[in-house]
N, C-alpha and C positions, 0 to 999 in steps of 0.2 A: 450562574449565567445560563441563558437559554440558547439552544442550538439554532433557533430561527426566530424572527419576529416580523410583524406586519409593518410596512412603510407605505405612506400615501403616494399615489402616482396618478397621472392622467393617461388614459388608454385611447389611442387613435386607431380605430378599426372601422372598415367599411364606410368611410366618410363621416363617422360620428366620433365625438369626443365624450368620454365618460370618466367621471371621478371614481375613485375607489382606492384599494390598497392591494399590495402583493406581499406574500410571505417571502422573505429573503434569508439566506443562511447567515448566521453570525460569523464574524471573522475578527479574532482578537490576537494580540501579541502573546505568545506563549514562550516563556523563557525556560530552557532546560538547564537546571543548575545541579552540578555534581559536587557534593561535599562542601556546599557553600559558595562555589564559584560558577558563574554563568558560562556555559559552554556554547549554547546556540539560542537564537531567538527565531521562532517560526510564526508565521501567520496561520492560524488554524481555527477550526470550529471547536468551541469549548464544550466538547462532549467526549466521554470515554478517555479522559486525559491520563489516567493511570495506565491504561492499555497503550496509549501513545508513548508514555515514558519507557515502558518495558520494551516495546517494539523498536523505538529509536535507539535505545541503549544497545540492543542486540545487533540491529542491522548496520549501525555505524561502527561496529567493532569496538565499542567503548568497554563493555563488560559482558559477561555471560549473565543469564537471568538469576542464577543462584548466587551471584556476587552483589545483587541489589538487596540492601538491608531494609530500606523503607522508601516510600514515595508519598509526598504530601503536596497537593495543589494549594497554593496560597493566592487568594485574590488580592490584587493591588489596584490603585486607581487607574493604572495604565495597562493592565492586562493580568495575566496569571503567571505566577512563578511556580514551576514544577520543581520542587526541591527533592532531589534524588540523592540518597545516601548509599555509597558503595563501601564494600570492604576496603580495608586499608591498601591491600595489594592492588586491587583494581583502581583505586583512587590514584595511587602512585603511577601506574601505567598511563592513566588518562592524563595526568599532569604533563607527562613527557610528550604526549601526542595531542596537544591542545589545538583546537580549531575554533574559530569564531565564525558563526554563520548567521547573517542577518539578510533576509531576502524575501521575495514574493513567494506565494504558495506554489507557483509553477516551476520554481527552480530547485533542483535537487543537489546542485553542486556549488551553491553560493558560498564563498569564503574558503574553499579548499585552497591550500597554499602551495600545492605542487601538482605537476602533471601526473606524477606517479600515483598520487592519491586519487585523482579524478578517474583514472582508468585502471584502478587496482584490479588484479585478477581475483574474481570471486572464489569463495570456497566451493570445491567440487561437490556436486550433488551426490549424496551417499547412494550406493547401489541398493536397489530394492526392486520388487516385482510389481509395483503399482502400474496399472494401465487402465485406459478407458476405451470403450468402443466409440465409433463416430456418433452413434445415436446418443450415448451418454453426454458427449461433448455438447451436442446441439440441445439436449434437454437441460443441461446445466445453464447454458446461456439463456434459454427461454425462461428458466426459473429465476434468473437474477433480478428481473424487474420487481418481483414481489418482495425483495429484500432491500429496497432502496426508498424507505419512507421519507427521508430528508430531500432526496431528489424529486420525489413525487410532489412534495409541497412547494419546493423552491425552484426546481429545474436548474440548479446551480451547484450540484455536489457530485463528487466522484465516489465510487464504491469499490470495495475489495471484499471478496467472499471466498470461503473455503468450502469446497465440494468434496464429499466423501461418499462411499457407497450408500445410495439411498437418497441423495440430494444435498442441497446447500445446508450446512449445519451452523454456520456463523458468518456474519457480515458486519462491516463497519463503513461509515461514510465520513467525508470531510470535504471542505472546499479545496483542499490540496490533495493531489493524487498520491504523493509520497506519504502524506500524513495518514490517509485512509489505509494504505498498506501497512504502515507501522502500527496503527491501532489494531488491525486485524491480527498481526503477528503477536502483538502484546496480549491480545485477548485469548489467543490459542494456547498461551503458556499454561502448562499443567492440565489442559483439557484433552488434547489429542495431538500426537506428533504430526507435523506438517507433511512428513514423508508418506503419510497414509491417505493423501488426497491431492486435489489440484487447487491452484490459486486462480481466481477469476478476477479480471480487472476491467473496469469500464473505460479505460484510457489507453493511449498509445504506450508501447513498451520501448523504453529507452535504456541505456546502459545502467543507469542508477537503479531502475526498477528490477533489472536482472540481478544486479548485485544484492539487493535486499531480498529478493526471492531465494537466491542461493544461500544467503546467510541464514535464512530461516529453515532451509532444507526442503523446500518444495521440489518435487521431481517434474511437475508439469505446470506450465503457466498458460492460461487461456485469456486472450484479450480481444475486445471488440474492435480495436483499431489496428492499423498496420504498425509493425515494429520498425526501428531504424536498422540500417545495415550493421552498424557497430553492435547493436543489441543482439542481432542474430549471431554474429561472430563470437560474442562473449558467451551466449547460451550454448553454442556448439562446443566451445572449449571447456565449459563447466559441466557438461553432461545434462543440461536442462532441456526438456522438451518444450519448444515454444510454438504455441498455436495462436494464430491471430486472424483478424478479419472474421471473427466468429459470429455467426448468426444462427437463428433457429433452423435454418435450412442448409447450412454448410459452413465450412471454415477452411483455412490453409495452415498446414504444418510446415515449419521452416527448419526445425532441428530434431534429431533423435526420434524419428517416427515409430520406433519400435514400441513406444508406450501407447500407440493408437492401434488397437487390435482389430484387424480387418477380417470380415467373413470372406467367403469365396466370391468376391466381387471383381469385376474387370477393372484393371488399372489402365486408364487412358492417358497416354503421354501428351 
């Protein structure tokens, strides 16, 4: 399946009507099945699906990456079945904590069956000495645009990127912001520890995005939009540095500012 395709449309601009087409992102039903049993169904862009399977498995607390034995995407007439096979111990745990999730791409909590699960305390960020200067934060946001080819074509995709010393080293896109983050986390597996860099998001930061970032071990999250109040409280408790409203000319830091290394500049209250 392709990640995008052209569709015909009429364009109404400047008092004129024009025929033509526009490239739009593909959105298909993707079932995540563990050891033969469907656990969740998400609407997603059909690209980087093995990354998606690994990232979803980790960030949803289903299994660790070394407990995944195999991943096989199987196309069906109605979508794609991501068949994920876990070790027996992980499969037994997952069967006890079964959750069915069928919902739109914008929802990260669809199908959760308890309030405790929805606001679960994320894994604390491991202690490390990673830090960025304000200039690096702004350079990272400025560089993000060059790593969003699907968004450039369609104007309808979210992005998640990993920044390390020297620039953005990896990025993934999807019509769903949660899916884009899961794909990035899955793609990072075995390449470079998340604790050695920063997570960059093109979307708002909500509690579920904080949970996923902490599950992967990112020490610093940079987002272009504002966070929710609950996300700030969760990031503070987990030890995650949360930077938001980031632009090439500035940003705001809401939690753990010690990872933003300042030169001798005046601090204006």
